[in-house]
N, C-alpha and C positions, 0 to 999 in steps of 0.2 A: 052630690051627697055630702052630708056633714056628719060630724060626730063619729059614732062607732060604725056606722054603715060604710064609711070609707075604708075602714080596716078589715071588715069581714067580706072580702071578695072570695070568689071561688078558688083562686090560687092560695090564698091564706088558709082557707078551710081545708084544702087538700094537704097543705104542709102540716097543719095541726092533726089531721087524721093520720098522716104518715107517722108523725112522732108518737102518737098514741099507739098505733099498730106496732111500731118498733119496741116501745116500752112493754107492751103486752107479751110480745114474743121473748123479750129479754127476761121477763119474769118467769116464763116457762123454762127457759134455758137455765136460769138460776135454780129453779126447783129440781131440774134433772141433775144438775151438778151436785146439789146438796144431798140428794138421795144417794148418788154414787159415792160421794165422800163419806157419808154415814156408814154405808155397807163396807167400804174399804177399811174404815177405822176399827171395825169389830175384829177381834183376834181370829186368826185362821184355825181351822180344825173341823171336826165333825159338827154339823149344824145342831145347835142346842137352842131351843126356844123355851124360856121360862115364862110361866104365867102367874099372875097375881090378881087379887081382887081388892078394890077399895071398899073397906067395910061400911063407909058412909053412903056412897053412891051405888054400890054393888055393880060397878063397871069393871070388866076384865081388862087387864093390861098385859101386853106381851113385850118381852125383852129378848133380843138376840144376844146370847152369851158368846157364841162362836158361829162362824159362817165358813162353809167349805169353800175351797179355792175355786171349784167348779161354779159355784153360785156367784162368787166375786167376778169371775170371767163373764158369766151371763149378765151380770150387772153392767159390765163394760159394754157388751154388745147392745144392751138396752139403752145405755147412754148414747152410744153412737147413732142408734136408730132415732132417738129423740132429737139429737143435734141435727141430723140429716133432715128430719121432718121440719124442724124450726127454720133451717136455711131455705128449704123449699117453700114454706109458708111465707117467709119474708119476700122471696123473689116473686112468687105469684101474686101475693097480696099487694106488693108495690105496683106492679103493672095493673092490677085490678083497680086500684085507687087512682093512679095517675091518668089512666085512659078513660076515666069516667067524665062524661061531658057536663051533665047538669048537677047543680048543687044538691038538689033533693036526692038524686041517685047516689051522689057521693056520701051523703049521710047514711042512707040505707045500706050501701055497700060496706061502709066502715062498721056498722052494727053487725052486718052479716059476717064479716071477718072475725069480729069478737066472738060471735056465737060458734063459728067453726073452731076457733082456738079453744073455747071452753069444752066443746065436744071431744076434741082431739086430746 
């Protein structure tokens, strides 16, 4: 084998698939943390949701002025659930990709993991 074919072996493709999988899960964790940080940053008190409408696009916008402590606690529970799901997906997805034998199946499994993460 010469050229690029010598670099694209099954092992190298598996490493690339694992890196992509880890980056996709890291993005999900980043979104979960950003949501929690945003909710925690809102002042505490009785939950108040203000609405407004853009006069040009006529799209409604919602703004949280205050969030009850109970809802902030629920946000923490939701964050912990999402982090647990991410850890579980990384663990199962890694074994799923590492123990794939054929290169064609590896590509299909990597795509399947991406679809599972998008559904979750």
